[in-house]
C-alpha positions in Angstrom: -37.0 -38.1 41.2 -34.3 -37.3 38.7 -31.6 -34.8 39.6 -31.4 -31.5 37.7 -28.2 -32.6 35.9 -29.8 -35.9 34.8 -32.9 -34.0 33.6 -30.8 -31.6 31.5 -28.8 -34.4 30.1 -31.9 -36.4 29.1 -33.5 -33.2 27.5 -30.3 -32.6 25.5 -30.3 -36.2 24.3 -33.9 -36.0 23.3 -33.4 -32.9 21.1 -30.1 -34.0 19.6 -31.6 -37.4 18.6 -34.4 -35.6 16.7 -33.1 -33.9 13.6 -36.4 -32.1 13.2 -35.3 -29.7 16.0 -31.9 -28.8 14.5 -33.0 -25.6 12.7 -35.0 -24.5 15.7 -32.0 -24.8 18.0 -29.8 -23.0 15.4 -32.2 -20.1 15.4 -32.5 -19.9 19.2 -28.7 -19.9 19.5 -28.4 -17.1 16.9 -31.0 -15.1 18.8 -29.2 -15.6 22.1 -25.9 -14.5 20.6 -27.5 -11.4 19.2 -29.6 -10.4 22.3 -27.5 -11.8 25.1 -30.6 -13.6 26.5 -33.2 -16.1 25.5 -35.8 -14.3 23.4 -36.9 -13.2 20.0 -38.8 -15.1 17.3 -37.9 -18.3 15.5 -38.8 -18.2 11.8 -38.6 -21.4 9.8 -39.4 -21.3 6.0 -39.8 -24.4 3.8 -40.4 -26.8 6.7 -39.2 -30.3 6.1 -41.3 -33.3 7.1 -39.2 -34.2 10.2 -39.5 -30.5 11.3 -43.3 -30.5 10.9 -43.5 -33.7 12.9 -41.2 -32.5 15.7 -43.0 -29.2 16.1 -46.4 -30.7 16.0 -45.4 -33.2 18.7 -43.9 -30.7 21.1 -46.5 -27.9 20.6 -49.4 -30.4 20.4 -51.0 -28.6 17.5 -50.8 -28.7 13.7 -47.5 -27.6 12.2 -48.0 -29.4 8.9 -47.6 -26.2 6.8 -44.9 -24.7 4.6 -43.5 -22.1 7.0 -44.0 -21.0 10.6 -42.8 -18.7 13.3 -43.0 -18.8 17.1 -41.5 -17.0 20.2 -38.5 -18.5 21.9 -40.4 -18.1 25.2 -43.3 -20.1 23.8 -41.0 -22.9 22.8 -39.4 -23.0 26.3 -42.8 -22.8 28.0 -44.2 -25.9 26.2 -41.5 -27.9 27.9 -43.5 -27.4 31.2 -46.1 -29.7 29.7 -43.6 -32.5 29.2 -41.4 -34.6 31.4 -38.8 -31.8 31.1 -40.9 -29.5 33.2 -38.8 -26.9 35.1 -35.6 -27.7 33.1 -33.2 -24.7 32.7 -33.3 -24.1 29.0 -30.0 -22.1 28.9 -28.3 -25.2 30.3 -30.0 -27.3 27.7 -28.8 -25.0 24.9 -25.2 -25.2 26.2 -25.4 -29.0 26.4 -26.8 -29.2 22.9 -23.8 -27.3 21.6 -21.3 -28.7 24.0 -20.3 -25.6 25.9 -21.1 -22.1 27.1 -22.7 -19.8 24.5 -21.4 -16.3 24.5 -23.3 -13.3 23.1 -21.8 -11.4 20.2 -21.1 -8.5 22.6 -19.3 -10.9 25.0 -17.3 -12.5 22.2 -16.3 -9.1 20.9 -15.1 -7.9 24.3 -13.0 -11.1 24.7 -11.6 -10.7 21.2 -10.6 -7.0 21.8 -9.1 -7.8 25.2 -7.0 -10.6 23.8 -5.9 -8.6 20.9 -4.9 -5.7 23.1 -2.9 -8.0 25.3 -1.3 -9.5 22.2 0.0 -6.2 20.9 1.0 -4.9 24.3 3.3 -7.9 24.6 5.0 -7.0 21.3 5.2 -3.3 22.3 6.8 -4.2 25.6 9.5 -6.2 23.7 10.5 -3.1 21.8 9.9 -0.5 24.6 12.1 2.6 24.2 12.8 2.1 20.5 11.5 3.8 17.4 9.6 0.5 16.7 7.6 1.1 19.9 6.5 4.5 18.6 5.4 3.0 15.3 3.4 0.2 16.9 1.7 2.6 19.3 0.9 5.0 16.5 -0.8 2.6 14.1 -2.7 0.8 16.8 -4.0 4.1 18.4 -4.8 5.9 15.1 -5.9 2.8 13.1 -3.9 4.2 10.2 -0.6 3.2 8.5 -0.2 -0.6 9.0 -3.4 -1.1 11.1 -5.5 -2.7 8.4 -2.8 -5.1 7.4 -1.9 -6.0 11.0 -5.6 -6.5 11.9 -6.2 -8.8 8.9 -3.1 -10.9 9.6 -4.0 -11.1 13.3 -7.3 -12.8 12.3 -5.6 -15.1 9.8 -2.6 -16.3 11.8 -1.7 -14.4 15.0 1.4 -16.5 15.7 2.9 -15.8 12.3 2.1 -12.1 12.7 3.8 -11.9 16.0 6.9 -13.5 14.5 6.8 -11.1 11.5 6.2 -8.0 13.6 9.3 -8.9 15.7 11.4 -9.2 12.5 10.0 -5.9 11.2 10.6 -4.0 14.4 14.1 -5.4 14.7 14.8 -4.4 11.1 13.2 -1.0 11.5 15.3 -0.2 14.6 18.5 -1.2 12.7 18.0 1.2 9.8 20.3 4.2 9.5 18.1 6.3 7.3 21.2 7.5 5.5 21.4 7.5 1.7 25.2 7.6 1.9 25.4 4.4 3.9 23.1 1.9 2.3 22.6 -1.9 2.5 21.2 -4.2 -0.1 17.7 -5.5 0.6 18.6 -9.2 0.4 21.6 -8.7 2.8 19.5 -6.6 5.2 16.8 -9.4 5.2 19.4 -12.1 5.8 20.9 -10.3 8.7 17.5 -10.0 10.4 15.7 -13.2 9.5 18.4 -15.5 8.0 16.2 -15.4 4.8 17.3 -13.1 2.0 13.7 -12.8 0.7 11.8 -12.1 4.0 11.6 -8.4 3.3 10.8 -8.6 -0.4 8.1 -6.0 -1.1 5.5 -8.6 -2.0 5.7 -10.3 1.4 4.0 -9.5 4.7 7.2 -8.6 6.3 8.2 -6.4 3.4 4.8 -4.5 3.4 5.0 -4.0 7.2 8.6 -2.7 7.0 7.6 -0.1 4.3 4.7 1.0 6.5 7.2 1.5 9.4 9.6 3.4 7.2 6.8 5.6 5.9 5.8 6.4 9.5 9.4 7.4 10.2 9.7 9.6 7.1 6.1 10.9 7.4 5.3 9.7 3.9 2.3 8.0 2.4 2.6 4.3 1.4 4.1 4.2 -2.1 1.8 3.7 -5.1 4.2 2.1 -7.5 7.6 0.3 -7.8 9.6 3.5 -8.3 8.1 5.2 -5.2 8.8 2.0 -3.3 12.4 2.1 -4.3 12.7 5.7 -3.2 11.2 5.1 0.2 13.6 2.2 0.8 16.5 4.2 -0.4 15.7 7.1 2.0 15.8 4.6 4.8 19.2 3.3 3.7 18.1 0.2 1.7 18.9 -0.4 -2.0 16.5 -2.8 -3.6 18.0 -2.9 -7.1 21.1 -0.8 -7.5 22.4 -2.1 -10.9 19.4 -2.2 -13.2 18.0 1.0 -11.8 20.0 3.6 -13.9 19.8 6.9 -15.7 21.6 8.4 -18.6 23.5 11.7 -18.4 26.2 13.8 -20.0 28.1 17.0 -19.2 28.1 16.4 -15.4 31.0 16.2 -12.9 31.1 14.2 -9.7 33.0 14.4 -6.4 33.6 12.2 -3.4 35.3 13.6 -0.3 36.3 16.7 -2.3 38.1 14.6 -4.8 36.9 14.6 -8.4 35.6 11.3 -9.8 37.9 10.6 -12.7 35.4 8.3 -14.5 32.8 11.1 -14.7 35.5 13.6 -15.8 36.5 11.3 -18.6 33.0 11.0 -20.1 32.6 14.8 -19.6 35.8 15.5 -21.6 34.8 13.2 -24.4 31.3 14.6 -24.5 29.9 11.1 -24.3 26.8 9.8 -22.5 27.3 8.1 -19.2 25.0 5.5 -17.8 25.0 5.6 -14.0 23.2 3.3 -11.6 22.1 3.8 -8.0 25.3 2.0 -7.1 27.4 4.6 -8.9 25.4 7.5 -7.5 25.6 6.2 -3.9 29.4 6.3 -4.2 29.6 10.1 -4.7 29.0 13.1 -2.4 28.0 15.7 -5.0 27.2 16.2 -8.7 27.6 19.5 -10.4 26.7 21.1 -13.7 29.4 23.5 -14.7 26.8 25.9 -16.1 24.4 25.3 -13.2 21.7 24.3 -15.8 20.6 20.8 -16.5 18.3 19.9 -19.4 16.2 16.8 -18.8 14.4 14.8 -21.5 12.1 11.8 -21.0 12.8 10.6 -24.5 16.1 8.8 -25.2 15.9 9.6 -28.9 15.7 13.4 -28.2 18.5 13.1 -25.6 20.7 11.3 -28.1 20.1 13.7 -31.0 20.7 16.8 -28.9 23.9 15.4 -27.5 25.1 14.2 -31.0 24.6 17.7 -32.5 26.0 19.9 -29.7 28.0 17.5 -27.5 31.1 19.5 -28.3 29.9 22.4 -26.1 29.2 19.9 -23.2 25.7 20.8 -22.1 24.5 19.1 -18.9 21.8 16.6 -20.0 19.8 13.8 -18.4 17.5 11.2 -19.9 14.8 9.7 -17.6 13.5 7.1 -20.1 9.8 8.0 -19.5 8.6 7.1 -16.0 11.2 8.4 -13.5 13.5 5.7 -12.2 14.9 6.3 -8.7 18.4 6.8 -10.2 17.2 9.8 -12.2 15.5 11.3 -9.2 18.5 10.9 -6.9 20.8 12.4 -9.5 18.5 15.4 -9.9 18.2 15.7 -6.1 22.0 16.0 -5.9 22.2 18.6 -8.7 19.5 20.8 -7.1 21.2 20.5 -3.8 24.3 22.1 -5.4 22.2 24.9 -6.8 21.5 23.7 -10.4 18.4 24.8 -12.2 16.5 21.9 -13.9 14.9 22.5 -17.3 12.5 19.7 -18.0 10.6 18.8 -21.2 8.4 15.9 -22.1 5.6 14.9 -24.4 2.3 16.7 -24.7 0.2 13.8 -23.7 -1.7 13.0 -20.4 1.1 10.7 -19.2 3.8 13.2 -20.0 1.9 16.1 -18.3 1.3 14.0 -15.1 5.0 13.1 -14.9 6.0 16.8 -15.4 3.6 17.8 -12.6 5.2 15.3 -10.3 8.6 16.8 -11.0 7.3 20.3 -10.5 5.9 19.4 -7.1 9.2 17.8 -6.1 11.5 20.6 -7.1 9.3 23.7 -7.2 11.0 26.8 -8.4 14.2 24.9 -9.1 12.5 23.2 -12.0 11.5 25.1 -15.2 8.8 23.6 -17.4 10.7 23.9 -20.7 8.9 24.4 -24.0 5.5 23.6 -22.4 3.6 26.5 -24.0 0.4 26.5 -26.0 2.4 27.8 -29.1 4.9 24.9 -28.8 2.0 22.4 -28.6 0.0 23.7 -31.5 3.1 23.9 -33.7 3.8 20.2 -33.4 0.3 18.8 -32.7 0.0 15.3 -34.0 -3.0 13.3 -35.5 -2.9 10.9 -32.5 -6.3 11.1 -31.0 -6.5 10.9 -27.2 -9.3 8.9 -25.6 -11.2 10.6 -22.8 -10.1 8.0 -20.3 -6.5 9.1 -20.9 -7.3 12.8 -20.8 -8.9 12.4 -17.4 -5.5 11.4 -16.0 -4.7 15.2 -16.0 -7.6 16.1 -13.7 -5.5 16.1 -10.6 -2.4 18.0 -11.7 -1.4 20.9 -9.4 0.9 23.1 -11.5 -0.9 26.2 -12.8 1.3 26.2 -15.9 0.5 22.7 -16.7 -3.2 23.2 -16.0 -3.2 25.7 -18.9 -1.6 23.4 -21.4 -3.8 20.5 -20.2 -6.9 22.5 -21.1 -5.5 23.1 -24.6 -4.7 19.3 -25.0 -8.3 18.6 -23.8 -9.8 21.0 -26.3 -7.8 19.4 -29.2 -7.9 15.8 -28.0 -4.5 15.3 -29.7 -1.1 14.5 -28.4 2.2 16.2 -29.4 5.6 14.7 -29.2 8.9 16.3 -28.3 10.9 14.9 -31.2 9.6 17.8 -33.3 11.0 20.3 -30.8 14.7 19.2 -31.1 15.8 22.2 -33.1 14.2 24.6 -30.6 15.8 22.7 -27.7 19.2 23.0 -29.3 18.7 26.7 -30.0 17.7 27.3 -26.3 20.7 25.5 -25.0 23.2 27.2 -27.2 21.7 30.6 -26.5 22.1 30.0 -22.8 25.7 28.9 -23.1 27.0 31.7 -25.4 
């Protein structure tokens, strides 16, 4: 009489040698993983000839048909009528697939346990630091970096552990001081020996931004300018030379000493192009009249300055979408008590940008020449498509909502070049 092990081995060999049982075993295995036990129904469509022959032989009835179904218990029971009578089928199934078969529930439990231990090991490494707080936060809340970390865990957990260690070390080293900044490439080199590890299109870069956003209680940035601002607030400069703004009529100080370069341009009434590098070197910027006129359009800025530069109005040009340098400069001016007067185009993109500035500066920003009368007096023939107009649906400023409705009704844009005479009149009236 054969031993139990020998009988199981022979049974496994029999089924593996007969390809007609392959789909049957795949279905039984799938049911086992789902149910956690041997049960359910095997459904086989489009039976092949070898499958028909195999099933007919073991069930001892006609299976020469297109499709069939049978209970798993029935399949196991028919073995009692063969030389494999009494064999433990769960052992046969394990032998067929070369190892223990876990249910989906068991696999999930093992997966979650291993993942928890994995992250706990990283948390322990940074215990007592701000990085520990960040790790615990996104793992417990399933917010912030959770989705990215979860995805990378499944892709390559060894690489993720390495990258999280880099990110946590980098995050702990940040000063979160705009006055004392470090260039992104140098910061990256100091942490990883690679100047590009924390580029914002990399895994490390994305995770670092998530960590910074946690520390600053901000949402993940939606565009490049917001990304630059988040990094800057943490003490990192991504691009300090090409990120610039244009201004005139402003004075700057560092450690109570006036910056002579800014003074020179002020006296000459000339435009000054300043980068984040320049702005990071000064403590404060002031407008002598405590009023700053901001234009998005460089042509309008240039014409206004050309015509009344002799009276030295404080002007800034943002070049359309707000670069970080423009925002930092306005932040410094508002901090010193200046009132911002902002004017842009009467089109969906211009209205949305104006709304962003209004939400940033509140009462310290005046929406300048944004009235219905101004719009109607310079309305163009440029037709606005509905898809563009819908961009204004989420604006929050009540003043801008009113003008947005007028733009919607007319479906036409209006551009600030035609308001130059009124801008000049407003500025001169305020200074004399």
